[in-house]
C-alpha positions as CSV (number, residue, x, y, z in Angstrom):
1,X,8.1,-6.1,22.1
2,X,5.9,-5.6,25.1
3,X,2.2,-5.6,24.3
4,X,0.9,-2.3,23.0
5,X,4.3,-0.6,23.1
6,X,4.1,3.0,21.8
7,X,6.6,5.0,19.8
8,X,6.5,8.6,18.7
9,X,8.1,9.1,15.3
10,X,9.8,12.4,14.6
11,X,12.9,13.8,13.0
12,X,14.3,17.0,11.5
13,X,12.7,15.9,8.2
14,X,9.1,15.6,9.5
15,X,7.7,17.2,6.4
16,X,9.1,14.3,4.4
17,X,8.2,11.6,6.9
18,X,4.6,12.5,7.1
19,X,4.3,11.5,3.5
20,X,6.6,8.5,3.5
21,X,4.2,5.6,3.3
22,X,6.1,2.4,2.7
23,X,9.5,0.8,2.5
24,X,9.8,-2.3,0.3
25,X,12.4,-5.1,0.6
26,X,13.6,-6.7,-2.6
27,X,13.6,-10.5,-2.1
28,X,16.9,-11.1,-4.0
29,X,19.0,-8.6,-2.1
30,X,19.2,-6.2,0.8
31,X,18.1,-3.2,-1.3
32,X,15.2,-1.1,-0.1
33,X,13.1,1.2,-2.1
34,X,11.5,4.3,-0.6
35,X,8.9,6.5,-2.2
36,X,9.7,10.2,-1.5
37,X,6.4,11.8,-2.1
38,X,7.5,15.3,-1.2
39,X,10.5,15.5,-3.5
40,X,8.8,13.5,-6.3
41,X,11.7,11.0,-6.5
42,X,12.3,7.4,-5.6
43,X,15.4,6.6,-3.5
44,X,17.1,3.2,-3.4
45,X,19.1,2.2,-0.4
46,X,21.1,-0.8,0.8
47,X,21.9,-1.6,4.3
48,X,25.1,0.5,4.3
49,X,24.7,3.5,2.0
50,X,22.4,5.5,-0.3
51,X,22.0,3.9,-3.7
52,X,20.1,5.7,-6.5
53,X,17.7,8.6,-6.9
54,X,15.3,8.1,-9.8
55,X,13.8,11.4,-11.0
56,X,11.0,11.8,-13.4
57,X,7.5,12.1,-11.7
58,X,6.0,15.6,-11.6
59,X,3.7,14.8,-8.6
60,X,3.9,13.0,-5.3
61,X,5.1,9.4,-5.5
62,X,2.6,7.2,-3.5
63,X,3.8,3.7,-4.2
64,X,6.9,1.7,-5.4
65,X,7.4,-2.0,-5.9
66,X,10.1,-4.2,-7.4
67,X,8.8,-5.5,-10.7
68,X,9.6,-9.2,-10.7
69,X,13.3,-8.7,-10.4
70,X,15.7,-6.6,-8.4
71,X,16.7,-4.5,-11.4
72,X,13.3,-3.1,-12.2
73,X,10.9,-0.9,-10.2
74,X,7.4,0.4,-10.9
75,X,6.1,3.6,-9.2
76,X,2.7,5.2,-9.0
77,X,2.2,9.0,-8.6
78,X,-0.3,11.8,-8.3
79,X,1.0,13.0,-11.7
80,X,-1.5,10.4,-13.1
81,X,1.2,8.0,-14.4
82,X,2.9,4.8,-13.6
83,X,6.6,4.5,-14.4
84,X,8.8,1.5,-14.9
85,X,12.5,2.0,-14.0
86,X,15.7,0.1,-14.9
87,X,18.0,0.4,-11.9
88,X,21.0,-0.6,-13.9
89,X,20.7,2.4,-16.2
90,X,18.9,4.5,-13.5
91,X,16.4,5.5,-16.1
92,X,12.7,5.4,-16.7
93,X,12.1,2.9,-19.5
94,X,8.3,3.2,-19.8
95,X,5.5,5.5,-18.7
96,X,1.9,4.3,-18.4
97,X,-0.7,7.1,-18.5
98,X,-3.4,6.3,-16.1
99,X,-5.5,9.4,-16.4
100,X,-6.0,9.7,-12.6
101,X,-3.8,10.1,-9.5
102,X,-2.4,6.7,-8.4
103,X,-2.6,6.0,-4.6
104,X,-1.2,2.4,-4.5
105,X,-0.2,-0.5,-6.7
106,X,0.6,-4.2,-6.4
107,X,2.4,-6.8,-8.5
108,X,0.3,-9.9,-9.1
109,X,2.8,-12.4,-10.3
110,X,6.5,-13.2,-9.7
111,X,7.4,-12.4,-13.3
112,X,6.1,-8.8,-12.8
113,X,3.9,-9.0,-15.9
114,X,0.6,-7.9,-14.2
115,X,0.2,-4.7,-12.2
116,X,-2.9,-3.5,-10.4
117,X,-3.2,0.2,-9.5
118,X,-5.7,2.1,-7.3
119,X,-6.8,5.6,-8.2
120,X,-8.6,8.8,-7.2
121,X,-11.2,8.3,-9.9
122,X,-12.7,5.5,-7.8
123,X,-11.3,2.7,-10.0
124,X,-8.6,0.0,-10.0
125,X,-6.7,-0.6,-13.2
126,X,-5.2,-3.9,-14.5
127,X,-2.0,-3.5,-16.5
128,X,0.0,-5.8,-18.6
129,X,3.6,-4.6,-18.0
130,X,4.3,-5.1,-21.8
131,X,1.4,-2.9,-22.8
132,X,1.0,0.9,-22.6
133,X,-2.8,0.9,-21.8
134,X,-4.7,-0.7,-19.0
135,X,-6.5,-4.0,-19.9
136,X,-9.4,-3.7,-17.5
137,X,-11.0,-1.3,-15.0
138,X,-13.2,-1.9,-12.0
139,X,-15.2,1.1,-10.6
140,X,-16.1,1.6,-6.9
141,X,-18.1,4.2,-5.0
142,X,-15.1,6.2,-3.6
143,X,-11.5,6.9,-4.1
144,X,-9.2,3.8,-3.8
145,X,-6.7,4.5,-1.0
146,X,-4.7,1.2,-1.0
147,X,-4.4,-2.3,-2.2
148,X,-3.0,-5.5,-0.8
149,X,-2.7,-9.1,-2.0
150,X,-2.9,-12.5,-0.3
151,X,0.4,-14.4,-0.6
152,X,-1.0,-16.7,-3.3
153,X,-2.2,-13.6,-5.2
154,X,-5.7,-15.0,-5.6
155,X,-7.4,-12.3,-3.6
156,X,-7.0,-8.5,-3.6
157,X,-8.3,-6.2,-0.9
158,X,-9.1,-2.5,-1.7
159,X,-9.7,0.2,0.8
160,X,-12.3,2.7,-0.5
161,X,-13.2,6.1,0.7
162,X,-16.9,5.2,1.0
163,X,-15.7,3.5,4.2
164,X,-15.7,0.0,2.9
165,X,-13.2,-2.7,2.1
166,X,-13.8,-4.6,-1.1
167,X,-12.4,-8.2,-1.6
168,X,-11.8,-9.3,-5.2
169,X,-11.3,-12.8,-6.4
170,X,-8.6,-12.3,-9.1
171,X,-9.5,-15.5,-10.8
172,X,-12.8,-13.9,-11.8
173,X,-11.9,-10.2,-11.4
174,X,-15.0,-9.8,-9.4
175,X,-15.9,-8.4,-5.9
176,X,-16.9,-11.3,-3.7
177,X,-17.2,-9.6,-0.4
178,X,-17.6,-6.1,1.2
179,X,-16.5,-5.2,4.7
180,X,-17.9,-2.3,6.7
181,X,-19.2,-1.6,10.2
182,X,-20.5,1.1,12.5
183,X,-17.6,3.4,13.6
184,X,-15.2,2.5,10.8
185,X,-14.4,5.5,8.7
186,X,-11.4,5.8,6.3
187,X,-9.4,8.7,7.7
188,X,-7.4,9.9,4.7
189,X,-6.7,9.3,1.0
190,X,-3.8,7.0,1.7
191,X,-5.2,4.8,4.5
192,X,-3.5,1.4,4.1
193,X,-5.3,-2.0,4.6
194,X,-3.2,-5.2,4.9
195,X,-3.8,-8.9,4.9
196,X,-2.4,-11.0,7.7
197,X,0.4,-13.4,6.4
198,X,-2.1,-16.3,6.4
199,X,-4.7,-14.3,4.5
200,X,-7.3,-14.9,7.2
201,X,-7.6,-11.4,8.6
202,X,-7.6,-7.8,7.5
203,X,-6.2,-4.9,9.5
204,X,-7.0,-1.2,8.7
205,X,-7.0,2.0,10.7
206,X,-9.9,4.3,11.1
207,X,-10.5,8.0,11.5
208,X,-11.7,7.4,15.1
209,X,-8.2,6.2,16.1
210,X,-9.1,2.6,16.3
211,X,-7.6,-0.4,14.3
212,X,-10.3,-2.7,13.0
213,X,-9.5,-6.4,12.3
214,X,-11.9,-8.4,10.2
215,X,-12.1,-12.1,9.6
216,X,-11.9,-12.6,5.9
217,X,-14.1,-15.7,5.9
218,X,-16.7,-14.5,8.4
219,X,-16.8,-11.0,7.1
220,X,-17.2,-9.8,10.7
221,X,-15.1,-7.6,12.9
222,X,-13.0,-9.9,15.2
223,X,-11.2,-7.2,17.2
224,X,-11.0,-3.4,17.6
225,X,-7.7,-2.2,19.0
226,X,-7.9,1.1,20.9
227,X,-4.7,3.1,21.7
228,X,-4.4,5.9,19.1
229,X,-5.9,9.4,19.6
230,X,-5.9,10.4,15.9
231,X,-6.7,8.8,12.6
232,X,-4.7,5.6,11.9
233,X,-3.2,5.7,8.5
234,X,-1.3,2.4,8.1
235,X,-0.9,-1.0,9.5
236,X,1.7,-3.8,9.0
237,X,1.8,-7.4,10.2
238,X,4.8,-9.3,11.5
239,X,5.8,-11.9,8.8
240,X,4.6,-14.7,11.2
241,X,1.4,-12.9,12.0
242,X,2.2,-12.7,15.8
243,X,2.3,-8.9,16.0
244,X,0.9,-5.9,14.2
245,X,2.2,-2.3,13.9
246,X,0.0,0.7,13.4
247,X,0.8,4.4,12.9
248,X,-1.4,7.5,13.1
249,X,-1.4,11.1,11.9
250,X,0.1,12.4,15.1
251,X,3.2,10.4,14.5
252,X,2.6,7.7,17.1
253,X,3.3,4.0,16.3
254,X,1.9,1.2,18.4
255,X,3.1,-2.5,18.3
256,X,0.4,-4.9,19.2
257,X,1.0,-8.5,20.3
258,X,-1.3,-11.5,20.9
259,X,-3.7,-10.3,18.2
């Protein structure tokens, strides 16, 4: 793509698209899982046709991840639950009651045994997939809007509505660094922060329309990307780290190169 290429995203289904946050690729196959937050369902696609609709949540579905294998999925919802689904039977096989709306979740290990979820009650919860209740909670000073892991799953980044990013060392389950700066403000309850593929940088959008990139080791802002005119809600890195995509609330997407 040319540098700073812009795209406006629109369709006859804009009401749905405004709340469609992520599409996840299953490593073993070409299946894709899409949270449908408006219809309170999860949809499973492959490259050729529609697959499954999994119905059961009573609130917006904010996150969905494959749980260690291509036949199981975990979802987080504003109905204050996490649900585990078996795609072979197309049924929910377990419901975990979180007690607070879930905004995002990550899977820590390849076996899918450990889940971390971020919530409106300002906490993240650690779950053993084999247990009904959370094993541990960590409380912050604002709603948790998103989570992301380094590839080695040693570090977790949390975007918090007190306009900070919190870095946790999962070997100790402790916050080891906090990121903030003048001008950066979390623009919505689902603002997404992402690690670069090498885990050396963080990218997150701000209410001022800028994309802020921090150095993880330095703790300093390395770059501020300015192209959007409304709050930036999500960012995503190219797998090789050579490009970055960002989207905003006015439905504009920008592809950045030479970051």
